[in-house]
PASEBA-1860 file (N, C-alpha, C; in nm, 3 decimals):
! residues 315
1> MDAQLRAL> 12.792/10.372/8.810/12.701/10.462/8.880/12.564/10.399/8.898 ~ 12.517/10.329/8.791/12.386/10.268/8.801/12.380/10.164/8.911 ~ 12.491/10.093/8.933/12.492/9.991/9.038/12.467/10.053/9.175 ~ 12.524/10.170/9.198/12.502/10.239/9.325/12.356/10.283/9.340 ~ 12.299/10.329/9.229/12.160/10.373/9.234/12.066/10.253/9.252 ~ 12.102/10.140/9.190/12.020/10.019/9.207/12.023/9.973/9.352 ~ 12.136/9.988/9.415/12.146/9.950/9.556/12.056/10.038/9.642 ~ 12.049/10.166/9.607/11.962/10.257/9.681/11.815/10.221/9.659
9> IAQHGVFT> 11.781/10.182/9.536/11.644/10.142/9.507/11.608/10.017/9.587 ~ 11.702/9.923/9.595/11.677/9.801/9.672/11.650/9.832/9.818 ~ 11.713/9.936/9.868/11.699/9.972/10.009/11.579/10.063/10.035 ~ 11.560/10.162/9.947/11.460/10.265/9.973/11.343/10.266/9.874 ~ 11.354/10.189/9.765/11.249/10.191/9.663/11.271/10.294/9.556 ~ 11.347/10.400/9.586/11.376/10.507/9.491/11.516/10.560/9.519 ~ 11.567/10.643/9.428/11.685/10.723/9.459/11.649/10.868/9.435 ~ 11.718/10.957/9.500/11.683/11.099/9.493/11.780/11.175/9.404
17> RKDAIAVG> 11.744/11.298/9.374/11.833/11.386/9.298/11.967/11.398/9.370 ~ 11.962/11.411/9.501/12.086/11.422/9.579/12.172/11.297/9.563 ~ 12.108/11.179/9.561/12.181/11.054/9.540/12.248/11.053/9.403 ~ 12.172/11.095/9.301/12.224/11.092/9.165/12.344/11.186/9.150 ~ 12.333/11.304/9.207/12.444/11.399/9.200/12.566/11.346/9.274 ~ 12.542/11.275/9.384/12.653/11.221/9.464/12.733/11.117/9.388 ~ 12.668/11.045/9.293/12.742/10.943/9.219/12.790/10.994/9.083 ~ 12.769/11.124/9.053/12.830/11.179/8.934/12.739/11.237/8.828
25> YHDTAIAA> 12.607/11.228/8.847/12.515/11.289/8.750/12.498/11.437/8.782 ~ 12.451/11.514/8.681/12.418/11.654/8.705/12.277/11.679/8.653 ~ 12.222/11.795/8.682/12.081/11.820/8.651/12.048/11.807/8.503 ~ 12.140/11.849/8.417/12.114/11.838/8.273/12.104/11.692/8.231 ~ 12.194/11.610/8.284/12.192/11.467/8.252/12.065/11.401/8.308 ~ 12.027/11.439/8.429/11.907/11.383/8.490/11.785/11.417/8.405 ~ 11.774/11.542/8.361/11.660/11.584/8.278/11.657/11.506/8.147 ~ 11.773/11.483/8.088/11.779/11.408/7.962/11.737/11.263/7.982
33> LVRDGQWV> 11.779/11.201/8.092/11.744/11.061/8.120/11.593/11.047/8.143 ~ 11.535/11.144/8.208/11.390/11.142/8.230/11.317/11.163/8.098 ~ 11.367/11.255/8.018/11.304/11.283/7.889/11.309/11.161/7.798 ~ 11.418/11.085/7.804/11.432/10.967/7.719/11.360/10.844/7.774 ~ 11.306/10.855/7.894/11.235/10.742/7.955/11.323/10.643/8.027 ~ 11.454/10.670/8.034/11.542/10.578/8.105/11.521/10.586/8.256 ~ 11.487/10.706/8.303/11.448/10.727/8.442/11.305/10.777/8.445 ~ 11.236/10.749/8.552/11.101/10.801/8.573/11.100/10.882/8.702
41> RVRRGAYV> 11.049/11.004/8.691/11.036/11.088/8.810/10.908/11.048/8.884 ~ 10.921/10.982/8.996/10.806/10.936/9.073/10.735/11.053/9.138 ~ 10.810/11.139/9.198/10.764/11.267/9.248/10.884/11.360/9.246 ~ 10.867/11.485/9.273/10.976/11.580/9.260/11.099/11.534/9.339 ~ 11.208/11.515/9.267/11.335/11.480/9.330/11.352/11.334/9.362 ~ 11.261/11.246/9.316/11.271/11.101/9.343/11.251/11.024/9.213 ~ 11.335/10.923/9.191/11.339/10.857/9.060/11.350/10.705/9.075 ~ 11.309/10.635/8.968/11.337/10.493/8.950/11.376/10.473/8.805
49> FGAAWAQM> 11.424/10.355/8.771/11.460/10.325/8.634/11.334/10.295/8.552 ~ 11.332/10.347/8.429/11.214/10.336/8.345/11.175/10.193/8.313 ~ 11.272/10.106/8.290/11.241/9.967/8.254/11.167/9.897/8.368 ~ 11.211/9.921/8.491/11.145/9.860/8.606/11.005/9.917/8.625 ~ 10.991/10.047/8.607/10.862/10.113/8.623/10.759/10.057/8.526 ~ 10.803/10.029/8.405/10.712/9.980/8.301/10.653/9.844/8.336 ~ 10.723/9.767/8.417/10.678/9.632/8.454/10.589/9.632/8.577 ~ 10.572/9.746/8.643/10.498/9.751/8.769/10.348/9.764/8.747
57> STNERYGV> 10.272/9.705/8.838/10.127/9.725/8.840/10.096/9.862/8.899 ~ 9.970/9.901/8.891/9.929/10.030/8.948/9.958/10.035/9.097 ~ 9.928/9.928/9.168/9.952/9.925/9.312/10.100/9.926/9.346 ~ 10.180/9.860/9.263/10.325/9.861/9.285/10.381/10.001/9.264 ~ 10.331/10.070/9.164/10.376/10.208/9.141/10.336/10.297/9.258 ~ 10.219/10.272/9.312/10.176/10.350/9.429/10.269/10.321/9.548 ~ 10.312/10.196/9.561/10.405/10.162/9.667/10.536/10.236/9.654 ~ 10.585/10.252/9.532/10.708/10.329/9.509/10.686/10.475/9.545
65> LCRAAVRQ> 10.573/10.530/9.507/10.540/10.668/9.542/10.539/10.686/9.694 ~ 10.482/10.589/9.764/10.477/10.596/9.910/10.617/10.593/9.971 ~ 10.702/10.508/9.919/10.838/10.499/9.972/10.917/10.626/9.943 ~ 10.890/10.686/9.828/10.956/10.813/9.795/10.916/10.921/9.894 ~ 10.787/10.925/9.929/10.740/11.025/10.023/10.803/11.007/10.161 ~ 10.818/10.882/10.203/10.883/10.855/10.333/11.028/10.897/10.328 ~ 11.095/10.864/10.217/11.238/10.897/10.204/11.260/11.048/10.211 ~ 11.169/11.125/10.157/11.187/11.269/10.148/11.123/11.346/10.264
73> ARAKVVLS> 11.054/11.276/10.352/10.986/11.345/10.463/11.088/11.413/10.554 ~ 11.054/11.531/10.600/11.144/11.608/10.686/11.121/11.580/10.835 ~ 11.013/11.508/10.865/10.984/11.468/11.002/10.979/11.316/11.006 ~ 10.979/11.259/11.125/10.970/11.114/11.139/10.826/11.074/11.114 ~ 10.804/10.991/11.012/10.669/10.956/10.971/10.657/10.804/10.953 ~ 10.533/10.761/10.943/10.504/10.620/10.917/10.391/10.614/10.815 ~ 10.398/10.519/10.723/10.290/10.500/10.626/10.164/10.459/10.701 ~ 10.051/10.521/10.665/9.926/10.491/10.733/9.810/10.490/10.634
81> HLSAANAY> 9.691/10.458/10.685/9.569/10.462/10.605/9.585/10.381/10.476 ~ 9.550/10.438/10.361/9.559/10.367/10.234/9.701/10.326/10.199 ~ 9.797/10.411/10.234/9.937/10.382/10.201/9.989/10.263/10.280 ~ 9.945/10.248/10.405/9.982/10.131/10.482/9.912/10.008/10.429 ~ 9.785/10.022/10.391/9.712/9.907/10.336/9.781/9.853/10.212 ~ 9.835/9.942/10.130/9.907/9.897/10.010/10.028/9.813/10.045 ~ 10.091/9.842/10.159/10.207/9.763/10.203/10.168/9.621/10.239 ~ 10.040/9.597/10.266/9.990/9.462/10.294/9.924/9.401/10.170
89> QSPLWDCD> 9.954/9.456/10.053/9.900/9.409/9.925/9.748/9.411/9.921 ~ 9.687/9.505/9.991/9.542/9.520/9.982/9.502/9.561/9.841 ~ 9.382/9.525/9.796/9.344/9.556/9.658/9.329/9.705/9.629 ~ 9.294/9.785/9.730/9.270/9.928/9.712/9.173/9.953/9.597 ~ 9.063/9.878/9.601/8.962/9.888/9.496/8.904/10.030/9.491 ~ 8.911/10.090/9.372/8.847/10.218/9.345/8.897/10.329/9.440 ~ 9.022/10.319/9.484/9.077/10.417/9.579/9.168/10.517/9.507 ~ 9.185/10.631/9.568/9.272/10.736/9.515/9.417/10.700/9.542
97> LTRVHLTR> 9.491/10.670/9.435/9.631/10.630/9.449/9.725/10.742/9.403 ~ 9.677/10.863/9.413/9.763/10.977/9.377/9.817/11.047/9.501 ~ 9.765/11.013/9.618/9.807/11.081/9.740/9.861/10.980/9.841 ~ 9.968/11.017/9.906/10.032/10.932/10.006/9.985/10.976/10.145 ~ 9.949/10.878/10.227/9.906/10.905/10.364/10.019/10.874/10.461 ~ 10.059/10.975/10.535/10.165/10.962/10.635/10.112/11.008/10.770 ~ 10.154/10.942/10.876/10.124/10.989/11.011/10.254/11.029/11.078 ~ 10.255/11.150/11.129/10.373/11.201/11.200/10.382/11.136/11.337
105> LDERAGRA> 10.504/11.103/11.376/10.525/11.040/11.506/10.552/11.141/11.616 ~ 10.560/11.271/11.580/10.581/11.374/11.682/10.450/11.435/11.730 ~ 10.337/11.380/11.677/10.202/11.423/11.717/10.173/11.569/11.679 ~ 10.253/11.627/11.592/10.228/11.763/11.546/10.141/11.761/11.421 ~ 10.076/11.873/11.397/9.994/11.885/11.277/10.083/11.881/11.154 ~ 10.040/11.808/11.050/10.120/11.798/10.929/10.105/11.920/10.842 ~ 10.209/11.949/10.766/10.204/12.063/10.675/10.145/12.021/10.542 ~ 10.079/12.112/10.476/10.018/12.083/10.347/10.126/12.067/10.241
113> EAGIVQHR> 10.112/11.965/10.160/10.209/11.940/10.053/10.140/11.865/9.941 ~ 10.172/11.899/9.819/10.108/11.835/9.704/10.131/11.685/9.706 ~ 10.022/11.610/9.695/10.033/11.465/9.687/10.056/11.396/9.820 ~ 10.057/11.471/9.931/10.082/11.414/10.064/9.967/11.451/10.157 ~ 9.918/11.354/10.230/9.822/11.379/10.337/9.888/11.340/10.468 ~ 9.920/11.439/10.549/9.984/11.411/10.678/9.878/11.409/10.788 ~ 9.878/11.301/10.862/9.784/11.284/10.972/9.858/11.299/11.105 ~ 9.786/11.335/11.206/9.841/11.338/11.339/9.757/11.247/11.428
121> GVVVEGDV> 9.820/11.188/11.526/9.746/11.099/11.614/9.840/11.035/11.714 ~ 9.783/10.983/11.821/9.862/10.916/11.923/9.894/10.774/11.876 ~ 10.020/10.741/11.874/10.065/10.609/11.833/10.106/10.533/11.959 ~ 10.045/10.415/11.980/10.076/10.336/12.098/10.163/10.217/12.062 ~ 10.213/10.150/12.163/10.301/10.035/12.141/10.230/9.930/12.055 ~ 10.299/9.881/11.955/10.242/9.781/11.866/10.178/9.837/11.743 ~ 10.160/9.969/11.737/10.096/10.030/11.620/10.186/10.032/11.498 ~ 10.318/10.042/11.518/10.411/10.059/11.406/10.494/9.932/11.388
129> VLRENVAV> 10.504/9.886/11.265/10.585/9.768/11.231/10.669/9.801/11.108 ~ 10.764/9.715/11.077/10.847/9.731/10.958/10.804/9.632/10.851 ~ 10.786/9.681/10.730/10.762/9.596/10.614/10.854/9.643/10.502 ~ 10.942/9.554/10.458/11.040/9.586/10.354/11.119/9.711/10.392 ~ 11.161/9.714/10.517/11.246/9.823/10.569/11.176/9.958/10.576 ~ 11.043/9.959/10.570/10.968/10.083/10.579/10.875/10.074/10.699 ~ 10.869/10.180/10.779/10.779/10.184/10.893/10.636/10.204/10.844 ~ 10.547/10.114/10.882/10.406/10.124/10.845/10.321/10.095/10.969
137> MSATRTAL> 10.200/10.141/10.967/10.108/10.107/11.074/10.079/9.957/11.072 ~ 10.056/9.900/11.186/10.018/9.760/11.193/9.890/9.738/11.114 ~ 9.866/9.614/11.073/9.746/9.586/10.995/9.620/9.616/11.076 ~ 9.626/9.595/11.206/9.510/9.623/11.290/9.477/9.772/11.291 ~ 9.578/9.855/11.315/9.553/9.999/11.315/9.517/10.047/11.175 ~ 9.584/9.993/11.074/9.553/10.031/10.937/9.407/10.007/10.904 ~ 9.356/9.891/10.943/9.216/9.858/10.916/9.123/9.961/10.979 ~ 9.151/9.999/11.102/9.066/10.097/11.169/9.079/10.235/11.105
145> ELTTVLDV> 9.200/10.270/11.063/9.220/10.398/10.995/9.140/10.406/10.866 ~ 9.131/10.294/10.795/9.059/10.294/10.668/8.912/10.331/10.686 ~ 8.855/10.296/10.801/8.714/10.330/10.824/8.694/10.480/10.841 ~ 8.802/10.555/10.861/8.791/10.700/10.878/8.809/10.776/10.747 ~ 8.856/10.709/10.642/8.878/10.780/10.515/8.801/10.718/10.399 ~ 8.737/10.602/10.421/8.660/10.536/10.316/8.517/10.515/10.363 ~ 8.426/10.496/10.267/8.290/10.462/10.305/8.286/10.315/10.347 ~ 8.171/10.269/10.391/8.159/10.135/10.449/8.200/10.027/10.349
153> EHALVEID> 8.150/10.033/10.227/8.179/9.928/10.129/8.327/9.922/10.096 ~ 8.387/10.037/10.070/8.529/10.039/10.033/8.616/9.993/10.150 ~ 8.585/10.037/10.271/8.663/9.993/10.387/8.648/9.844/10.410 ~ 8.528/9.792/10.389/8.502/9.649/10.410/8.587/9.563/10.316 ~ 8.600/9.606/10.192/8.682/9.532/10.095/8.825/9.517/10.146 ~ 8.883/9.626/10.194/9.023/9.623/10.238/9.038/9.544/10.368 ~ 8.944/9.558/10.460/8.955/9.488/10.589/8.934/9.338/10.571 ~ 8.843/9.298/10.484/8.827/9.155/10.455/8.958/9.096/10.403
161> HLLHHGHT> 9.028/9.172/10.319/9.157/9.126/10.267/9.257/9.107/10.381 ~ 9.268/9.204/10.469/9.363/9.196/10.580/9.331/9.077/10.670 ~ 9.203/9.051/10.691/9.162/8.937/10.773/9.190/8.805/10.701 ~ 9.154/8.798/10.575/9.168/8.674/10.500/9.314/8.629/10.492 ~ 9.404/8.724/10.481/9.546/8.690/10.468/9.618/8.685/10.602 ~ 9.544/8.692/10.709/9.602/8.671/10.841/9.683/8.787/10.896 ~ 9.666/8.906/10.839/9.742/9.020/10.888/9.686/9.072/11.021 ~ 9.559/9.045/11.046/9.496/9.085/11.173/9.383/8.988/11.200
169> TMAELWSR> 9.318/9.003/11.315/9.205/8.918/11.351/9.092/9.006/11.402 ~ 8.973/8.949/11.407/8.860/9.025/11.458/8.882/9.061/11.605 ~ 8.942/8.970/11.681/8.967/8.998/11.823/9.061/9.117/11.838 ~ 9.164/9.122/11.753/9.258/9.234/11.760/9.192/9.365/11.718 ~ 9.107/9.357/11.618/9.038/9.478/11.571/8.945/9.533/11.678 ~ 8.865/9.446/11.740/8.773/9.494/11.843/8.849/9.548/11.964 ~ 8.958/9.481/12.002/9.036/9.526/12.117/9.095/9.664/12.092 ~ 9.155/9.684/11.973/9.215/9.814/11.941/9.107/9.920/11.924
177> YESMVFWP> 8.993/9.882/11.870/8.884/9.977/11.852/8.834/10.028/11.987 ~ 8.823/9.938/12.083/8.775/9.978/12.215/8.871/10.072/12.286 ~ 9.000/10.068/12.247/9.098/10.156/12.311/9.114/10.290/12.240 ~ 9.046/10.307/12.126/9.055/10.431/12.052/8.987/10.544/12.128 ~ 9.056/10.654/12.143/9.002/10.768/12.217/9.009/10.893/12.128 ~ 8.895/10.957/12.109/8.887/11.083/12.036/8.937/11.072/11.891 ~ 8.918/10.955/11.828/8.950/10.945/11.686/8.839/11.013/11.606 ~ 8.872/11.099/11.511/8.768/11.161/11.429/8.717/11.066/11.322
185> RTLATDLV> 8.596/11.093/11.273/8.536/11.023/11.159/8.527/10.872/11.182 ~ 8.485/10.830/11.301/8.474/10.687/11.331/8.329/10.641/11.348 ~ 8.234/10.718/11.299/8.094/10.682/11.317/8.060/10.548/11.251 ~ 8.128/10.516/11.140/8.096/10.393/11.068/8.185/10.275/11.108 ~ 8.283/10.298/11.195/8.380/10.193/11.228/8.312/10.070/11.287 ~ 8.222/10.090/11.381/8.153/9.978/11.444/8.078/9.894/11.342 ~ 8.010/9.959/11.249/7.935/9.887/11.145/8.028/9.806/11.057 ~ 8.138/9.865/11.013/8.232/9.793/10.927/8.284/9.669/10.997
193> LRLADGRS> 8.318/9.680/11.124/8.371/9.565/11.197/8.265/9.456/11.211 ~ 8.139/9.495/11.229/8.033/9.395/11.239/8.010/9.323/11.106 ~ 8.038/9.390/10.996/8.020/9.329/10.864/8.143/9.251/10.817 ~ 8.259/9.280/10.871/8.384/9.221/10.821/8.385/9.069/10.839 ~ 8.442/9.001/10.741/8.451/8.855/10.745/8.569/8.810/10.660 ~ 8.669/8.753/10.722/8.790/8.712/10.651/8.772/8.591/10.562 ~ 8.654/8.530/10.562/8.632/8.417/10.472/8.615/8.461/10.327 ~ 8.581/8.587/10.306/8.570/8.637/10.169/8.709/8.645/10.106
201> ESVGETRA> 8.720/8.599/9.984/8.851/8.583/9.920/8.880/8.685/9.812 ~ 8.785/8.771/9.779/8.808/8.864/9.668/8.722/8.988/9.687 ~ 8.756/9.090/9.609/8.678/9.213/9.611/8.533/9.184/9.573 ~ 8.514/9.104/9.468/8.380/9.073/9.423/8.296/9.005/9.528 ~ 8.354/8.911/9.601/8.280/8.840/9.705/8.240/8.934/9.817 ~ 8.331/9.022/9.858/8.299/9.117/9.964/8.190/9.213/9.919 ~ 8.200/9.261/9.797/8.099/9.355/9.748/7.962/9.287/9.734 ~ 7.962/9.159/9.699/7.835/9.086/9.691/7.774/9.072/9.830
209> RFLCWSQH> 7.857/9.047/9.931/7.807/9.041/10.069/7.751/9.175/10.112 ~ 7.821/9.282/10.076/7.773/9.416/10.111/7.640/9.443/10.043 ~ 7.626/9.401/9.919/7.500/9.420/9.847/7.387/9.351/9.923 ~ 7.414/9.229/9.970/7.310/9.156/10.044/7.270/9.233/10.170 ~ 7.369/9.287/10.241/7.338/9.362/10.363/7.259/9.489/10.329 ~ 7.304/9.562/10.230/7.241/9.690/10.198/7.099/9.672/10.146 ~ 7.069/9.553/10.090/6.935/9.526/10.037/6.852/9.442/10.134 ~ 6.900/9.429/10.257/6.825/9.362/10.364/6.795/9.216/10.334
217> LPAPVPNY> 6.888/9.149/10.267/6.876/9.006/10.245/6.934/8.932/10.366 ~ 6.894/8.807/10.388/6.958/8.729/10.493/7.109/8.720/10.468 ~ 7.186/8.718/10.574/7.332/8.714/10.559/7.377/8.579/10.503 ~ 7.450/8.578/10.392/7.499/8.451/10.337/7.625/8.404/10.409 ~ 7.657/8.278/10.391/7.780/8.220/10.447/7.889/8.229/10.340 ~ 8.000/8.298/10.367/8.107/8.307/10.266/8.187/8.178/10.256 ~ 8.232/8.150/10.134/8.325/8.039/10.110/8.271/7.909/10.170 ~ 8.147/7.876/10.136/8.078/7.761/10.195/8.126/7.630/10.133
225> CVRDAAGV> 8.151/7.531/10.219/8.201/7.401/10.175/8.085/7.308/10.142 ~ 8.086/7.250/10.022/7.984/7.154/9.979/8.047/7.015/9.981 ~ 7.978/6.921/10.047/8.030/6.784/10.059/7.934/6.684/9.995 ~ 7.991/6.569/9.956/7.907/6.463/9.899/7.850/6.377/10.011 ~ 7.781/6.270/9.974/7.715/6.185/10.074/7.814/6.122/10.171 ~ 7.938/6.106/10.128/8.041/6.047/10.214/8.111/6.150/10.300 ~ 8.071/6.276/10.287/8.133/6.380/10.367/8.259/6.437/10.307 ~ 8.289/6.402/10.183/8.409/6.451/10.116/8.380/6.586/10.051
233> EVARVDLA> 8.468/6.682/10.073/8.450/6.814/10.011/8.464/6.803/9.860 ~ 8.364/6.853/9.790/8.368/6.849/9.643/8.378/6.988/9.583 ~ 8.343/7.090/9.661/8.348/7.226/9.607/8.331/7.326/9.721 ~ 8.369/7.450/9.690/8.340/7.563/9.777/8.272/7.669/9.692 ~ 8.168/7.727/9.747/8.095/7.829/9.673/8.120/7.964/9.741 ~ 8.113/8.070/9.662/8.146/8.203/9.713/8.056/8.244/9.829 ~ 7.925/8.231/9.808/7.828/8.266/9.913/7.716/8.162/9.909 ~ 7.659/8.132/10.025/7.551/8.033/10.028/7.449/8.067/10.136
241> WPALGVFL> 7.325/8.031/10.104/7.215/8.036/10.202/7.166/7.892/10.218 ~ 7.233/7.809/10.294/7.198/7.666/10.301/7.052/7.641/10.338 ~ 7.000/7.716/10.434/6.862/7.694/10.478/6.760/7.736/10.373 ~ 6.802/7.818/10.280/6.711/7.871/10.178/6.736/7.811/10.040 ~ 6.837/7.721/10.032/6.859/7.647/9.909/6.913/7.726/9.792 ~ 7.001/7.824/9.820/7.057/7.907/9.713/7.207/7.925/9.737 ~ 7.285/7.926/9.631/7.425/7.965/9.642/7.458/8.065/9.532 ~ 7.558/8.145/9.558/7.595/8.254/9.467/7.741/8.239/9.429
249> EFDGKVKY> 7.767/8.257/9.302/7.904/8.257/9.253/7.930/8.390/9.183 ~ 8.045/8.448/9.214/8.081/8.575/9.150/8.174/8.545/9.034 ~ 8.135/8.589/8.916/8.214/8.564/8.795/8.292/8.688/8.758 ~ 8.422/8.678/8.764/8.510/8.785/8.721/8.627/8.727/8.645 ~ 8.689/8.807/8.562/8.802/8.760/8.483/8.912/8.705/8.571 ~ 8.938/8.772/8.684/9.046/8.730/8.774/9.019/8.591/8.827 ~ 8.892/8.561/8.855/8.857/8.429/8.909/8.897/8.319/8.812 ~ 8.862/8.336/8.685/8.893/8.232/8.588/9.043/8.223/8.562
257> ERHRREGE> 9.111/8.335/8.565/9.255/8.332/8.548/9.321/8.259/8.665 ~ 9.270/8.283/8.787/9.329/8.223/8.906/9.309/8.072/8.909 ~ 9.192/8.026/8.864/9.159/7.884/8.873/9.191/7.806/8.746 ~ 9.243/7.873/8.646/9.275/7.802/8.521/9.393/7.710/8.543 ~ 9.381/7.586/8.500/9.485/7.487/8.517/9.590/7.500/8.406 ~ 9.704/7.439/8.430/9.814/7.447/8.333/9.770/7.388/8.198 ~ 9.791/7.464/8.092/9.754/7.420/7.958/9.608/7.435/7.925 ~ 9.530/7.490/8.016/9.386/7.505/7.996/9.353/7.644/7.944
265> TVSDCVIR> 9.263/7.653/7.847/9.219/7.783/7.798/9.112/7.838/7.892 ~ 9.083/7.968/7.876/8.977/8.027/7.956/8.844/7.959/7.927 ~ 8.819/7.924/7.800/8.696/7.855/7.762/8.685/7.720/7.831 ~ 8.797/7.648/7.837/8.800/7.518/7.906/8.765/7.538/8.054 ~ 8.819/7.645/8.111/8.796/7.674/8.252/8.649/7.705/8.277 ~ 8.587/7.779/8.185/8.446/7.814/8.199/8.360/7.688/8.192 ~ 8.392/7.599/8.099/8.315/7.475/8.085/8.328/7.391/8.213 ~ 8.447/7.381/8.266/8.469/7.305/8.389/8.391/7.367/8.504
273> EKQRESLI> 8.384/7.500/8.508/8.310/7.568/8.613/8.160/7.538/8.601 ~ 8.108/7.529/8.479/7.967/7.494/8.459/7.940/7.351/8.507 ~ 8.034/7.260/8.479/8.019/7.122/8.525/8.021/7.116/8.678 ~ 8.105/7.199/8.738/8.111/7.206/8.884/7.979/7.257/8.940 ~ 7.922/7.357/8.877/7.793/7.410/8.921/7.685/7.303/8.915 ~ 7.682/7.226/8.807/7.582/7.120/8.792/7.596/7.017/8.902 ~ 7.720/6.981/8.935/7.743/6.883/9.041/7.691/6.934/9.175 ~ 7.717/7.060/9.205/7.670/7.118/9.331/7.518/7.115/9.338
281> CELTGWRC> 7.453/7.151/9.227/7.307/7.151/9.224/7.251/7.010/9.242 ~ 7.317/6.910/9.182/7.272/6.771/9.197/7.286/6.723/9.340 ~ 7.395/6.760/9.405/7.420/6.712/9.542/7.332/6.781/9.645 ~ 7.303/6.908/9.623/7.233/6.986/9.726/7.087/7.014/9.694 ~ 7.054/7.014/9.567/6.920/7.056/9.528/6.902/7.206/9.531 ~ 7.013/7.279/9.546/7.006/7.425/9.553/7.002/7.484/9.413 ~ 6.966/7.612/9.409/6.970/7.687/9.283/7.085/7.789/9.290 ~ 7.141/7.818/9.174/7.260/7.903/9.166/7.227/8.036/9.101
289> IRLTWADL> 7.285/8.141/9.154/7.280/8.271/9.089/7.422/8.319/9.069 ~ 7.450/8.368/8.950/7.583/8.417/8.917/7.580/8.569/8.899 ~ 7.679/8.636/8.958/7.688/8.780/8.946/7.817/8.819/8.874 ~ 7.812/8.930/8.805/7.930/8.989/8.741/7.953/9.127/8.802 ~ 8.063/9.190/8.764/8.092/9.324/8.814/7.977/9.421/8.784 ~ 7.920/9.409/8.664/7.812/9.501/8.626/7.692/9.485/8.718 ~ 7.665/9.362/8.762/7.550/9.338/8.849/7.561/9.414/8.981 ~ 7.682/9.434/9.029/7.702/9.499/9.158/7.658/9.645/9.156
297> YRPEQVAS> 7.641/9.700/9.037/7.593/9.837/9.024/7.441/9.843/9.002 ~ 7.376/9.725/9.015/7.229/9.716/9.006/7.176/9.641/9.128 ~ 7.202/9.692/9.247/7.171/9.616/9.369/7.024/9.578/9.385 ~ 6.932/9.667/9.351/6.791/9.636/9.370/6.747/9.519/9.282 ~ 6.791/9.522/9.155/6.754/9.414/9.064/6.815/9.281/9.108 ~ 6.942/9.285/9.153/7.009/9.163/9.197/6.939/9.107/9.320 ~ 6.905/9.193/9.414/6.837/9.147/9.535/6.704/9.081/9.501 ~ 6.634/9.137/9.405/6.507/9.078/9.363/6.528/8.940/9.302
305> RIRSLFRT> 6.634/8.926/9.223/6.664/8.794/9.163/6.696/8.691/9.271 ~ 6.774/8.732/9.370/6.811/8.638/9.477/6.688/8.597/9.557 ~ 6.605/8.693/9.593/6.484/8.661/9.670/6.394/8.564/9.596 ~ 6.388/8.578/9.464/6.299/8.491/9.385/6.345/8.347/9.387 ~ 6.472/8.324/9.421/6.526/8.186/9.425/6.510/8.121/9.561 ~ 6.487/8.201/9.666/6.475/8.143/9.798/6.356/8.048/9.804 ~ 6.368/7.944/9.887/6.267/7.838/9.891/6.134/7.886/9.948 ~ 6.140/7.974/10.048/6.016/8.016/10.114/5.991/8.163/10.096
313> PAA> 5.867/8.204/10.069/5.835/8.347/10.057/5.872/8.426/10.182 ~ 5.863/8.360/10.300/5.893/8.429/10.425/6.039/8.476/10.431 ~ 6.126/8.410/10.356/6.267/8.449/10.357/6.285/8.586/10.295
END
């Protein structure tokens, strides 16, 4: 029986109560399996195996919840907004992952349901694609939808991710944006698109760029390449103001984990990063400022620190 249910999970992400009954389980057995942790109830009437659930990240669990909602929908729907962004492995930084966003394809108003947000809207050719056998909005439409449900900073984080990983382009975003007619809550969309930059590689880098914009600092260059006298690339820095002689590095645990070499401890990685910083300063004569997650919640103080490093007072 489990083999049949595993096949359903491979296809749909979950199996339903109806599926379980069809292969020989009954409600008492289902309740006992859930109580023992062998099955996990993702939402009412939808299940996965407990062992698999325990190994999933928060975003992966949200993906299962989204697939369960699609499987149980009574109308033809497509994952949209935050739920579509999750299908593109967007970070969904600080986002509500308890509700699934679906857009109905019949253009009718969605019915209220716990844990489900049903949207209505005109879907044009190219808006819907398949990812892992699930209908989702294209990355271009998803990016624009995010500007209607998130503030500027949160939307920018997700759109930078979509751009950086090649899921969409600025040309595609502007083209689709210009064709949008009567979309609600789009007052900030133009601003987000003007700020978006796919060169940013992480949530921290995007948030640091947003901090610079919100504090009226000159716009930094993301992922700036530093070369030696022979023109050979020796490093890339998160953000740089070449004309003002300053570069910024964002320090987060994920960064050191990502760049740690085989057999290297985190301490070894930190020391190597300091040596890299010294080399950059020697080659360029620039000064470095390092930010942490905590700094991003002190924008005024950080902006003051950055300004103090710029070469000219006029900057």
